[in-house]
N, C-alpha and C positions, 0 to 999 in steps of 0.2 A: 504493500500500500504506500502511496506517495505521501510524503510530508509536505506541508507548506511552511516555508521558513521566511520570516519577515525580519529584515535587518535594517537598522537605521545607519545611514552613512551619508556624508556630505556629497551631494550631487550638484556642485556649484558651476561646473563648466563642462562643455562638450568633451574636452580632453579627459577630465576626470571620469565622466560617464563611459567613454570608450575604454579607458583602462579597466574600470570596474567590470564592464561586460566581458572584456577579453579574459579577465581572470576567472569570472564565474563560468564562462563557457568551458574552461579546462577542468572543472569539477566533474568527477565521474558520476554517472547515474542521475544526472539532472534531466528533467523532462522539459520544463519551461522556465523562463525567467522574465522578469519585468521590472522596470524602474518607474517610480513615481517621484518626479522631480519636485512636486509641490510639497510632498511630505518627507522628502529625503529618505525614501524607503526603497529597498530592493526586495523583491518577492521572488523566491526560488521554489519550484516544486520538483519533487523527485525523491530518490532514496538518499537523502542528505540531511545533515543536522545543522542547527543554528551555529554550533561551534565550528563546523567545517567551513561554512560560508564566512564567518568572522575571521577565522585563521587565514583564509585565502586573501581577504581584504587587508588584513594586518600586514601580510607579506608584501603587498604593493604599497604599503605606507598609508593605508586609509584607516581612520579611526572609526571602527564599526562596533555596534553594540546591538543586542536584541531589541527589536522594536516593541516598545511597551505602548499599549493603547492608553491614550491620555484620558479616555472616557471615565 
């Protein structure tokens, strides 16, 4: 069963977004990914954990954390 992982990460410029997507595409067993620039949120679905996504983003120098619903 696929997990849906939501991670908060700064999506400030096109370059950052390209870097982030490139890194995410390399994660094994992902099915889909999406970015929400308004919320600075990356959504990844697949056989993947929040920790995996955050680790990959930290490797490229991005400050990523689990996305907490502000509700």
